[in-house]
N, CA, C and O atoms as a printed pandas DataFrame, in Angstrom:
     atom_number atom_name residue_name chain_id  residue_number  x_coord  y_coord  z_coord
0              1         N          MET        A               1  -15.945  -36.870  -17.448
1              2        CA          MET        A               1  -15.914  -35.331  -17.233
2              3         C          MET        A               1  -16.791  -34.700  -16.155
3              4         O          MET        A               1  -16.817  -33.484  -15.961
4              5         N          VAL        A               2  -17.280  -35.303  -15.686
5              6        CA          VAL        A               2  -18.029  -34.576  -14.685
6              7         C          VAL        A               2  -17.611  -34.637  -13.402
7              8         O          VAL        A               2  -17.427  -33.523  -12.910
8              9         N          LEU        A               3  -17.377  -35.646  -12.623
9             10        CA          LEU        A               3  -16.391  -35.873  -11.515
10            11         C          LEU        A               3  -15.413  -35.493  -10.744
11            12         O          LEU        A               3  -15.218  -35.130   -9.584
12            13         N          THR        A               4  -14.570  -35.775  -12.210
13            14        CA          THR        A               4  -13.425  -34.335  -11.555
14            15         C          THR        A               4  -13.504  -32.922  -11.825
15            16         O          THR        A               4  -12.538  -32.205  -11.565
16            17         N          PRO        A               5  -14.521  -32.471  -12.302
17            18        CA          PRO        A               5  -14.447  -30.762  -12.044
18            19         C          PRO        A               5  -15.117  -30.743  -10.532
19            20         O          PRO        A               5  -14.839  -29.886   -9.693
20            21         N          LEU        A               6  -16.120  -31.916  -10.308
21            22        CA          LEU        A               6  -17.164  -31.155   -8.825
22            23         C          LEU        A               6  -16.104  -32.012   -8.095
23            24         O          LEU        A               6  -16.552  -32.134   -6.955
24            25         N          ALA        A               7  -15.347  -32.432   -8.146
25            26        CA          ALA        A               7  -14.175  -32.999   -7.134
26            27         C          ALA        A               7  -12.988  -31.955   -6.930
27            28         O          ALA        A               7  -12.555  -31.606   -5.831
28            29         N          SER        A               8  -12.548  -31.529   -8.131
29            30        CA          SER        A               8  -12.102  -30.546   -8.111
30            31         C          SER        A               8  -12.088  -29.059   -7.239
31            32         O          SER        A               8  -11.217  -28.356   -6.726
32            33         N          TYR        A               9  -13.293  -29.020   -7.359
33            34        CA          TYR        A               9  -14.338  -28.022   -6.761
34            35         C          TYR        A               9  -14.280  -27.965   -5.248
35            36         O          TYR        A               9  -13.770  -27.066   -4.580
36            37         N          PHE        A              10  -14.758  -28.836   -4.900
37            38        CA          PHE        A              10  -14.962  -29.080   -3.523
38            39         C          PHE        A              10  -13.195  -29.237   -3.169
39            40         O          PHE        A              10  -12.739  -28.862   -2.089
40            41         N          LEU        A              11  -12.664  -29.611   -3.840
41            42        CA          LEU        A              11  -11.643  -29.698   -2.848
42            43         C          LEU        A              11  -10.509  -28.008   -3.058
43            44         O          LEU        A              11   -9.660  -27.520   -2.312
44            45         N          ALA        A              12  -10.978  -27.628   -4.225
45            46        CA          ALA        A              12  -10.638  -26.246   -4.304
46            47         C          ALA        A              12  -11.628  -24.921   -2.846
47            48         O          ALA        A              12  -11.329  -23.759   -2.567
48            49         N          LEU        A              13  -12.400  -25.520   -2.460
49            50        CA          LEU        A              13  -13.399  -24.773   -2.051
50            51         C          LEU        A              13  -12.534  -25.066    0.020
51            52         O          LEU        A              13  -12.893  -24.366    0.966
52            53         N          CYS        A              14  -11.524  -26.143    0.138
53            54        CA          CYS        A              14  -11.471  -26.201    1.109
54            55         C          CYS        A              14   -9.929  -24.942    1.389
55            56         O          CYS        A              14   -9.284  -24.747    2.419
56            57         N          PHE        A              15   -9.827  -24.506    0.430
57            58        CA          PHE        A              15   -8.475  -23.337    0.062
58            59         C          PHE        A              15   -8.741  -22.451   -0.209
59            60         O          PHE        A              15   -7.956  -21.660    0.315
60            61         N          THR        A              16   -9.598  -21.853   -0.899
61            62        CA          THR        A              16   -9.685  -21.139   -1.342
62            63         C          THR        A              16  -11.284  -20.291   -1.052
63            64         O          THR        A              16  -11.734  -21.109   -0.249
64            65         N          SER        A              17  -12.282  -19.332   -1.164
65            66        CA          SER        A              17  -13.122  -18.598   -1.634
66            67         C          SER        A              17  -13.052  -17.680   -3.114
67            68         O          SER        A              17  -14.111  -17.111   -3.381
68            69         N          ASP        A              18  -11.983  -17.493   -4.038
69            70        CA          ASP        A              18  -12.188  -16.766   -4.571
70            71         C          ASP        A              18  -13.105  -17.388   -5.567
71            72         O          ASP        A              18  -12.875  -18.511   -6.015
72            73         N          PRO        A              19  -14.290  -16.576   -5.973
73            74        CA          PRO        A              19  -14.631  -17.300   -7.332
74            75         C          PRO        A              19  -14.066  -17.527   -8.293
75            76         O          PRO        A              19  -14.186  -18.682   -8.701
76            77         N          VAL        A              20  -13.249  -16.630   -9.058
77            78        CA          VAL        A              20  -12.413  -16.441  -10.082
78            79         C          VAL        A              20  -11.686  -17.484  -10.196
79            80         O          VAL        A              20  -11.779  -18.243  -11.160
80            81         N          LEU        A              21  -10.729  -17.679   -9.055
81            82        CA          LEU        A              21   -9.877  -19.006   -9.177
82            83         C          LEU        A              21  -10.467  -20.443   -8.874
83            84         O          LEU        A              21   -9.805  -21.467   -9.039
84            85         N          LEU        A              22  -11.868  -20.427   -8.382
85            86        CA          LEU        A              22  -12.708  -21.511   -8.608
86            87         C          LEU        A              22  -13.775  -22.085   -9.794
87            88         O          LEU        A              22  -14.269  -23.153  -10.156
88            89         N          GLY        A              23  -13.791  -20.818  -10.109
89            90        CA          GLY        A              23  -14.222  -21.113  -11.791
90            91         C          GLY        A              23  -13.058  -21.806  -12.510
91            92         O          GLY        A              23  -13.115  -22.984  -12.864
92            93         N          THR        A              24  -11.653  -20.750  -12.769
93            94        CA          THR        A              24  -10.957  -21.014  -13.586
94            95         C          THR        A              24  -10.323  -22.726  -13.395
95            96         O          THR        A              24   -9.903  -23.356  -14.366
96            97         N          ILE        A              25  -10.354  -23.270  -12.046
97            98        CA          ILE        A              25   -9.885  -24.652  -11.408
98            99         C          ILE        A              25  -11.062  -25.843  -12.147
99           100         O          ILE        A              25  -10.745  -26.929  -12.631
100          101         N          VAL        A              26  -12.270  -25.344  -12.072
101          102        CA          VAL        A              26  -13.285  -25.858  -12.601
102          103         C          VAL        A              26  -13.536  -26.135  -13.701
103          104         O          VAL        A              26  -13.798  -27.309  -13.964
104          105         N          ILE        A              27  -13.541  -25.292  -14.561
105          106        CA          ILE        A              27  -13.318  -25.222  -16.143
106          107         C          ILE        A              27  -11.798  -26.051  -16.895
107          108         O          ILE        A              27  -11.657  -26.849  -17.822
108          109         N          VAL        A              28  -10.938  -25.436  -16.031
109          110        CA          VAL        A              28   -9.465  -26.547  -16.635
110          111         C          VAL        A              28   -9.983  -28.057  -16.433
111          112         O          VAL        A              28   -9.924  -28.919  -17.309
112          113         N          MET        A              29  -10.491  -28.234  -15.159
113          114        CA          MET        A              29  -10.287  -29.958  -14.826
114          115         C          MET        A              29  -11.736  -30.582  -16.041
115          116         O          MET        A              29  -12.046  -31.703  -16.444
116          117         N          ALA        A              30  -12.344  -29.086  -16.296
117          118        CA          ALA        A              30  -13.615  -30.177  -17.217
118          119         C          ALA        A              30  -13.615  -30.116  -19.049
119          120         O          ALA        A              30  -14.566  -30.229  -19.823
120          121         N          THR        A              31  -11.861  -29.850  -19.381
121          122        CA          THR        A              31  -11.288  -28.889  -20.910
122          123         C          THR        A              31  -11.576  -30.683  -20.907
123          124         O          THR        A              31  -11.828  -31.461  -19.987
124          125         N          PRO        A              32  -11.368  -30.921  -22.704
125          126        CA          PRO        A              32  -10.848  -32.188  -23.083
126          127         C          PRO        A              32   -9.099  -32.448  -22.938
127          128         O          PRO        A              32   -8.042  -31.822  -22.853
128          129         N          CYS        A              33   -9.854  -34.360  -22.994
129          130        CA          CYS        A              33   -7.961  -34.067  -22.852
130          131         C          CYS        A              33   -6.865  -33.777  -23.777
131          132         O          CYS        A              33   -6.765  -33.882  -24.999
132          133         N          ALA        A              34   -6.181  -33.438  -22.984
133          134        CA          ALA        A              34   -4.700  -32.985  -24.384
134          135         C          ALA        A              34   -4.314  -33.839  -25.387
135          136         O          ALA        A              34   -4.044  -35.038  -25.469
136          137         N          ILE        A              35   -4.381  -32.512  -26.425
137          138        CA          ILE        A              35   -3.687  -33.313  -27.820
138          139         C          ILE        A              35   -2.283  -33.477  -27.682
139          140         O          ILE        A              35   -1.576  -32.910  -28.516
140          141         N          ASN        A              36   -1.911  -33.942  -27.061
141          142        CA          ASN        A              36   -0.027  -33.918  -26.997
142          143         C          ASN        A              36    0.002  -35.160  -26.995
143          144         O          ASN        A              36    1.093  -35.483  -27.463
144          145         N          ALA        A              37   -1.101  -36.832  -26.498
145          146        CA          ALA        A              37   -1.131  -37.592  -27.002
146          147         C          ALA        A              37   -1.222  -38.202  -28.701
147          148         O          ALA        A              37   -0.768  -39.300  -29.026
148          149         N          LEU        A              38   -1.699  -37.526  -29.375
149          150        CA          LEU        A              38   -1.937  -37.436  -30.535
150          151         C          LEU        A              38   -0.030  -36.979  -31.170
151          152         O          LEU        A              38    0.575  -37.644  -32.010
152          153         N          ILE        A              39    0.418  -35.958  -30.598
153          154        CA          ILE        A              39    1.984  -36.014  -30.551
154          155         C          ILE        A              39    2.801  -37.066  -30.754
155          156         O          ILE        A              39    3.540  -37.439  -31.664
156          157         N          THR        A              40    2.454  -37.500  -29.564
157          158        CA          THR        A              40    3.488  -38.392  -28.932
158          159         C          THR        A              40    3.367  -39.794  -29.742
159          160         O          THR        A              40    3.973  -40.865  -29.773
160          161         N          GLU        A              41    2.283  -39.214  -30.360
161          162        CA          GLU        A              41    1.842  -40.834  -31.124
162          163         C          GLU        A              41    2.258  -40.764  -32.815
163          164         O          GLU        A              41    2.513  -41.718  -33.550
164          165         N          ARG        A              42    2.236  -39.554  -33.095
165          166        CA          ARG        A              42    2.777  -39.362  -34.485
166          167         C          ARG        A              42    4.354  -39.519  -34.637
167          168         O          ARG        A              42    5.066  -40.121  -35.440
168          169         N          LEU        A              43    4.667  -38.483  -33.189
169          170        CA          LEU        A              43    6.256  -38.890  -33.685
170          171         C          LEU        A              43    6.953  -40.626  -33.347
171          172         O          LEU        A              43    8.070  -40.903  -33.784
172          173         N          TYR        A              44    6.156  -41.637  -32.564
173          174        CA          TYR        A              44    6.515  -42.346  -32.725
174          175         C          TYR        A              44    5.795  -43.700  -33.840
175          176         O          TYR        A              44    5.994  -44.915  -33.846
176          177         N          ASP        A              45    5.169  -43.068  -34.452
177          178        CA          ASP        A              45    4.738  -43.962  -35.160
178          179         C          ASP        A              45    4.108  -45.235  -34.741
179          180         O          ASP        A              45    4.294  -46.431  -34.964
180          181         N          LEU        A              46    2.840  -44.117  -33.665
181          182        CA          LEU        A              46    2.196  -45.619  -33.462
182          183         C          LEU        A              46    0.821  -45.538  -33.319
183          184         O          LEU        A              46    0.605  -44.539  -32.632
184          185         N          ASN        A              47   -0.472  -46.214  -33.691
185          186        CA          ASN        A              47   -1.757  -45.532  -33.784
186          187         C          ASN        A              47   -1.934  -44.645  -33.562
187          188         O          ASN        A              47   -1.786  -44.186  -32.430
188          189         N          VAL        A              48   -2.315  -44.036  -34.511
189          190        CA          VAL        A              48   -2.939  -42.490  -34.047
190          191         C          VAL        A              48   -4.411  -42.573  -34.013
191          192         O          VAL        A              48   -4.858  -41.683  -33.289
192          193         N          ASN        A              49   -5.557  -43.503  -34.664
193          194        CA          ASN        A              49   -6.657  -43.267  -34.612
194          195         C          ASN        A              49   -7.128  -43.913  -33.490
195          196         O          ASN        A              49   -8.312  -43.702  -33.230
196          197         N          LEU        A              50   -6.294  -44.906  -32.493
197          198        CA          LEU        A              50   -6.116  -45.297  -31.208
198          199         C          LEU        A              50   -6.334  -43.693  -30.071
199          200         O          LEU        A              50   -7.175  -43.518  -29.189
200          201         N          ALA        A              51   -5.052  -42.594  -30.623
201          202        CA          ALA        A              51   -5.518  -42.102  -29.776
202          203         C          ALA        A              51   -6.421  -40.825  -30.393
203          204         O          ALA        A              51   -6.797  -39.881  -29.698
204          205         N          MET        A              52   -6.529  -40.882  -30.949
205          206        CA          MET        A              52   -8.026  -39.859  -31.648
206          207         C          MET        A              52   -9.008  -40.034  -31.170
207          208         O          MET        A              52   -9.647  -39.060  -30.771
208          209         N          ALA        A              53   -9.401  -41.051  -31.055
209          210        CA          ALA        A              53  -10.686  -41.394  -30.679
210          211         C          ALA        A              53  -11.429  -40.650  -28.942
211          212         O          ALA        A              53  -12.487  -40.149  -28.561
212          213         N          PRO        A              54  -10.233  -40.964  -28.428
213          214        CA          PRO        A              54  -10.958  -40.175  -26.933
214          215         C          PRO        A              54  -10.663  -39.054  -26.882
215          216         O          PRO        A              54  -11.240  -38.492  -25.952
216          217         N          PHE        A              55   -9.705  -38.107  -27.726
217          218        CA          PHE        A              55   -9.308  -36.605  -28.100
218          219         C          PHE        A              55  -10.893  -35.933  -28.511
219          220         O          PHE        A              55  -11.516  -35.013  -27.981
220          221         N          ILE        A              56  -11.345  -37.110  -30.072
221          222        CA          ILE        A              56  -13.096  -36.313  -30.246
222          223         C          ILE        A              56  -14.169  -36.040  -29.677
223          224         O          ILE        A              56  -14.977  -35.114  -29.734
224          225         N          THR        A              57  -14.003  -37.613  -28.735
225          226        CA          THR        A              57  -15.238  -37.317  -27.760
226          227         C          THR        A              57  -15.330  -36.353  -27.102
227          228         O          THR        A              57  -16.165  -35.453  -27.189
228          229         N          THR        A              58  -14.147  -36.515  -26.118
229          230        CA          THR        A              58  -14.045  -35.407  -25.129
230          231         C          THR        A              58  -14.318  -34.339  -25.893
231          232         O          THR        A              58  -15.187  -33.587  -25.452
232          233         N          GLN        A              59  -13.889  -34.103  -26.769
233          234        CA          GLN        A              59  -13.683  -32.498  -27.400
234          235         C          GLN        A              59  -15.495  -32.278  -27.879
235          236         O          GLN        A              59  -16.156  -31.253  -27.713
236          237         N          LEU        A              60  -15.929  -33.488  -28.449
237          238        CA          LEU        A              60  -17.354  -32.792  -28.870
238          239         C          LEU        A              60  -18.526  -33.022  -27.376
239          240         O          LEU        A              60  -19.710  -32.738  -27.555
240          241         N          LEU        A              61  -18.189  -33.404  -26.343
241          242        CA          LEU        A              61  -18.881  -33.712  -25.121
242          243         C          LEU        A              61  -18.647  -32.435  -24.739
243          244         O          LEU        A              61  -19.685  -31.790  -24.597
244          245         N          TYR        A              62  -17.322  -31.657  -24.454
245          246        CA          TYR        A              62  -17.632  -30.376  -24.114
246          247         C          TYR        A              62  -17.933  -29.487  -25.059
247          248         O          TYR        A              62  -18.023  -28.472  -24.368
248          249         N          ILE        A              63  -18.185  -29.101  -26.317
249          250        CA          ILE        A              63  -18.316  -28.514  -27.348
250          251         C          ILE        A              63  -20.067  -28.470  -26.887
251          252         O          ILE        A              63  -20.528  -27.509  -26.271
252          253         N          LEU        A              64  -20.904  -29.660  -27.299
253          254        CA          LEU        A              64  -21.950  -29.761  -27.081
254          255         C          LEU        A              64  -22.841  -29.732  -25.825
255          256         O          LEU        A              64  -24.032  -29.445  -25.947
256          257         N          ILE        A              65  -22.134  -30.112  -24.228
257          258        CA          ILE        A              65  -22.648  -30.771  -23.274
258          259         C          ILE        A              65  -22.237  -29.874  -22.327
259          260         O          ILE        A              65  -23.100  -29.176  -21.796
260          261         N          LEU        A              66  -20.686  -29.709  -21.896
261          262        CA          LEU        A              66  -20.306  -29.120  -20.876
262          263         C          LEU        A              66  -20.136  -27.301  -21.110
263          264         O          LEU        A              66  -20.230  -26.562  -20.130
264          265         N          TYR        A              67  -19.914  -26.806  -22.345
265          266        CA          TYR        A              67  -19.491  -25.837  -22.313
266          267         C          TYR        A              67  -21.299  -24.772  -22.301
267          268         O          TYR        A              67  -21.331  -23.686  -21.722
268          269         N          PRO        A              68  -22.137  -25.146  -22.767
269          270        CA          PRO        A              68  -23.524  -25.087  -22.476
270          271         C          PRO        A              68  -23.916  -24.954  -21.399
271          272         O          PRO        A              68  -24.253  -23.849  -20.976
272          273         N          ALA        A              69  -23.972  -26.084  -20.662
273          274        CA          ALA        A              69  -24.191  -26.456  -18.939
274          275         C          ALA        A              69  -23.371  -25.589  -18.017
275          276         O          ALA        A              69  -23.764  -25.496  -16.854
276          277         N          PHE        A              70  -22.222  -24.906  -18.404
277          278        CA          PHE        A              70  -21.747  -23.683  -17.709
278          279         C          PHE        A              70  -21.853  -22.488  -18.123
279          280         O          PHE        A              70  -21.388  -21.419  -17.729
280          281         N          TYR        A              71  -22.553  -22.802  -19.006
281          282        CA          TYR        A              71  -22.710  -20.848  -19.024
282          283         C          TYR        A              71  -24.041  -21.055  -18.332
283          284         O          TYR        A              71  -24.130  -20.544  -17.215
284          285         N          LEU        A              72  -24.969  -21.638  -18.743
285          286        CA          LEU        A              72  -26.354  -21.791  -17.777
286          287         C          LEU        A              72  -26.209  -21.388  -16.523
287          288         O          LEU        A              72  -26.566  -20.375  -15.921
288          289         N          LEU        A              73  -25.462  -22.617  -16.145
289          290        CA          LEU        A              73  -25.212  -22.778  -14.884
290          291         C          LEU        A              73  -25.173  -21.487  -14.419
291          292         O          LEU        A              73  -26.115  -21.072  -13.745
292          293         N          VAL        A              74  -23.888  -20.531  -14.762
293          294        CA          VAL        A              74  -23.261  -19.233  -14.871
294          295         C          VAL        A              74  -24.520  -18.217  -14.569
295          296         O          VAL        A              74  -24.814  -17.686  -13.498
296          297         N          SER        A              75  -25.056  -18.131  -15.627
297          298        CA          SER        A              75  -25.971  -17.050  -16.089
298          299         C          SER        A              75  -26.859  -16.965  -14.932
299          300         O          SER        A              75  -27.069  -16.040  -14.149
300          301         N          TRP        A              76  -27.330  -18.149  -15.010
301          302        CA          TRP        A              76  -28.669  -18.444  -13.275
302          303         C          TRP        A              76  -28.308  -18.172  -12.108
303          304         O          TRP        A              76  -29.113  -17.933  -11.207
304          305         N          GLY        A              77  -26.903  -18.172  -11.949
305          306        CA          GLY        A              77  -26.617  -17.868  -10.498
306          307         C          GLY        A              77  -26.302  -18.967   -9.726
307          308         O          GLY        A              77  -26.016  -18.664   -8.568
308          309         N          TYR        A              78  -26.246  -20.543  -10.074
309          310        CA          TYR        A              78  -26.550  -21.469   -9.322
310          311         C          TYR        A              78  -24.393  -21.671   -8.938
311          312         O          TYR        A              78  -23.792  -22.033   -7.927
312          313         N          LEU        A              79  -23.838  -21.160  -10.501
313          314        CA          LEU        A              79  -22.295  -21.387   -9.769
314          315         C          LEU        A              79  -21.775  -19.837   -8.833
315          316         O          LEU        A              79  -22.604  -18.961   -8.585
316          317         N          PRO        A              80  -20.680  -19.750   -8.514
317          318        CA          PRO        A              80  -20.248  -18.685   -7.662
318          319         C          PRO        A              80  -19.458  -18.006   -8.462
319          320         O          PRO        A              80  -18.684  -17.271   -7.849
320          321         N          PHE        A              81  -19.323  -17.969  -10.186
321          322        CA          PHE        A              81  -17.895  -17.358  -10.540
322          323         C          PHE        A              81  -18.830  -15.729  -10.940
323          324         O          PHE        A              81  -20.025  -15.475  -10.784
324          325         N          LYS        A              82  -17.752  -14.898  -11.468
325          326        CA          LYS        A              82  -18.285  -13.887  -11.778
326          327         C          LYS        A              82  -18.202  -13.957  -13.091
327          328         O          LYS        A              82  -18.663  -13.053  -13.788
């Protein structure tokens, strides 16, 4: 959950320097895994608990760790987002 936003940030720096676009890319790449996996599990009567575990884990990591970290890094001026 940390390597993907970092890699996408440095990759996006090769193409743009717009701070709003860079911030959007990093936040989207750090968001939890999609709930679409749960929808397909439910449609095809598969093991919903197996798909729910990573969704809940990444959701909790994002809410408890990444969101406050993004807020602090932006407010302290370490990330060049507006």
